C-alpha positions as CSV (number, residue, x, y, z in Angstrom):
1,M,-31.2,43.0,-24.5
2,K,-34.9,42.2,-23.9
3,W,-34.8,39.3,-26.4
4,F,-31.7,37.9,-24.6
5,S,-33.5,37.9,-21.3
6,I,-36.6,36.2,-22.8
7,L,-34.5,33.6,-24.5
8,T,-32.6,32.9,-21.3
9,V,-35.8,32.3,-19.4
10,V,-37.2,30.0,-22.1
11,I,-34.0,27.9,-22.2
12,L,-33.9,27.6,-18.4
13,V,-37.6,26.6,-18.1
14,G,-37.3,24.2,-21.1
15,C,-34.2,22.4,-19.7
16,A,-35.6,22.0,-16.1
17,K,-36.0,18.4,-15.1
18,S,-39.6,17.7,-14.3
19,T,-40.4,14.9,-11.9
20,S,-43.7,13.2,-10.9
21,C,-42.3,13.0,-7.3
22,H,-43.3,16.6,-6.3
23,N,-41.3,18.0,-3.3
24,A,-39.1,14.9,-3.3
25,L,-35.7,14.4,-1.8
26,Q,-32.7,13.8,-3.9
27,G,-30.7,10.6,-3.0
28,R,-28.6,7.8,-4.2
29,I,-29.3,4.1,-4.1
30,K,-26.5,2.0,-2.5
31,N,-26.0,-1.8,-2.4
32,L,-25.1,-3.0,1.1
33,T,-25.8,-6.7,0.5
34,G,-22.2,-7.4,1.7
35,L,-23.3,-6.4,5.2
36,D,-25.1,-9.0,7.3
37,G,-28.9,-8.7,6.8
38,C,-28.6,-5.6,4.5
39,G,-29.8,-5.0,0.9
40,W,-30.5,-1.8,-1.0
41,V,-30.6,1.5,0.9
42,I,-31.0,5.1,0.0
43,E,-28.5,7.8,1.1
44,A,-29.8,11.4,1.2
45,E,-29.1,14.5,3.3
46,G,-26.5,12.8,5.4
47,K,-28.9,10.0,6.4
48,T,-29.5,6.4,5.4
49,F,-32.9,5.0,4.7
50,E,-33.9,1.4,4.5
51,P,-36.8,1.1,2.0
52,L,-39.1,-1.8,2.8
53,N,-40.8,-1.6,-0.6
54,L,-38.1,-0.8,-3.2
55,N,-39.2,-3.9,-5.2
56,D,-42.6,-2.3,-5.8
57,F,-40.9,0.2,-8.1
58,D,-38.9,0.0,-11.4
59,S,-36.2,-2.7,-11.1
60,S,-33.8,-0.6,-13.2
61,L,-33.4,1.7,-10.1
62,K,-31.4,-1.0,-8.4
63,K,-27.9,0.2,-9.6
64,N,-25.3,1.2,-7.1
65,N,-25.0,5.0,-6.9
66,Q,-28.2,5.5,-9.0
67,K,-29.3,9.0,-8.5
68,I,-33.0,9.3,-7.6
69,Y,-35.9,11.5,-6.5
70,F,-37.9,9.9,-3.7
71,K,-40.6,10.5,-1.1
72,Y,-41.3,8.3,1.8
73,Q,-43.2,7.7,5.0
74,P,-41.5,6.5,8.2
75,S,-42.2,2.9,9.1
76,P,-42.3,1.4,12.6
77,A,-40.8,-1.9,11.2
78,G,-37.6,-3.2,12.7
79,S,-34.4,-3.8,10.7
80,I,-31.9,-6.6,10.7
81,C,-29.4,-4.3,8.9
82,M,-29.7,-1.4,11.3
83,V,-27.9,1.2,9.2
84,G,-30.8,3.6,8.9
85,E,-34.4,4.5,9.3
86,T,-36.9,2.0,7.8
87,V,-39.3,3.7,5.4
88,Q,-42.1,3.0,3.0
89,L,-41.4,4.7,-0.3
90,T,-44.4,6.5,-1.9
91,C,-42.6,7.8,-5.0
92,V,-39.2,6.9,-6.7
93,E,-37.9,8.2,-9.9
94,K,-34.5,8.4,-11.7
95,R,-32.9,11.8,-11.9
């Protein structure tokens, strides 16, 4: 029984997804370019975020419904799209 417990812990730790975005939120990238003045947004925790600097990160992230980890800082910038809070991303990674 002891070996089974140890093996279970080793498997769980070994299979855990590590991310360089520590304490990050989990979200999905959405393409809202069909709406006037909109582009790519992030949906997470029942909110929508309008990232001002998504182009600064890996371009392969720009896929509709792409699951990501991300961290951000609020931005005082205005938005033409007006579907969510404008933010500056500090970390973005696929999950």
